[in-house]
C-alpha positions in Angstrom: 63.8 17.4 -32.1 62.8 20.8 -30.8 64.1 21.8 -27.4 63.1 25.1 -25.7 66.0 27.6 -25.4 64.8 29.0 -22.1 62.7 27.8 -19.2 59.1 29.0 -19.4 58.3 31.0 -16.3 55.4 30.2 -14.0 53.7 33.5 -14.9 53.9 32.8 -18.7 52.6 29.2 -18.2 49.7 30.4 -16.0 48.8 33.2 -18.4 48.6 30.7 -21.3 46.3 28.4 -19.2 44.0 31.2 -18.0 41.3 30.2 -20.5 41.3 26.4 -19.8 38.8 26.6 -17.0 35.4 24.9 -17.4 32.4 26.9 -17.8 28.9 26.3 -16.4 26.5 24.4 -18.7 23.8 26.4 -20.6 20.5 25.1 -19.3 17.0 25.8 -20.7 13.6 25.0 -19.4 11.6 22.2 -21.1 8.5 23.7 -22.8 6.4 20.7 -21.8 7.2 20.1 -18.1 9.4 23.0 -17.1 12.5 20.9 -16.1 16.0 22.3 -16.7 17.7 20.4 -19.5 20.6 20.9 -22.0 19.5 22.6 -25.2 18.7 20.4 -28.3 18.3 17.2 -26.2 15.4 15.1 -25.3 14.0 15.9 -21.8 14.8 13.0 -19.5 11.8 13.8 -17.3 9.0 13.9 -19.8 10.5 12.5 -23.0 9.5 15.4 -25.2 11.7 17.0 -28.0 10.5 19.7 -30.4 6.8 19.4 -29.5 6.5 15.7 -29.8 7.1 12.7 -27.5 10.1 10.6 -28.5 10.7 8.6 -25.3 8.4 7.0 -22.8 8.5 9.1 -19.7 10.0 7.8 -16.5 7.1 9.3 -14.5 3.8 10.8 -15.5 4.0 14.6 -15.7 1.0 16.9 -15.9 1.5 20.1 -17.7 1.3 23.1 -15.4 
């Protein structure tokens, strides 16, 4: 079983974990209703994906 030869210092441990932070989500606007959504997903507001309706909308949205 592998055992570390020396204690890993706080600085080394924190340097290694410097890139573990969560980033902000990449949001795009829906081409049909203009709501912010995650890319490559059905819009939860209007139900459109790739210029066609795939879900029944939760509310009626008029295109602006």
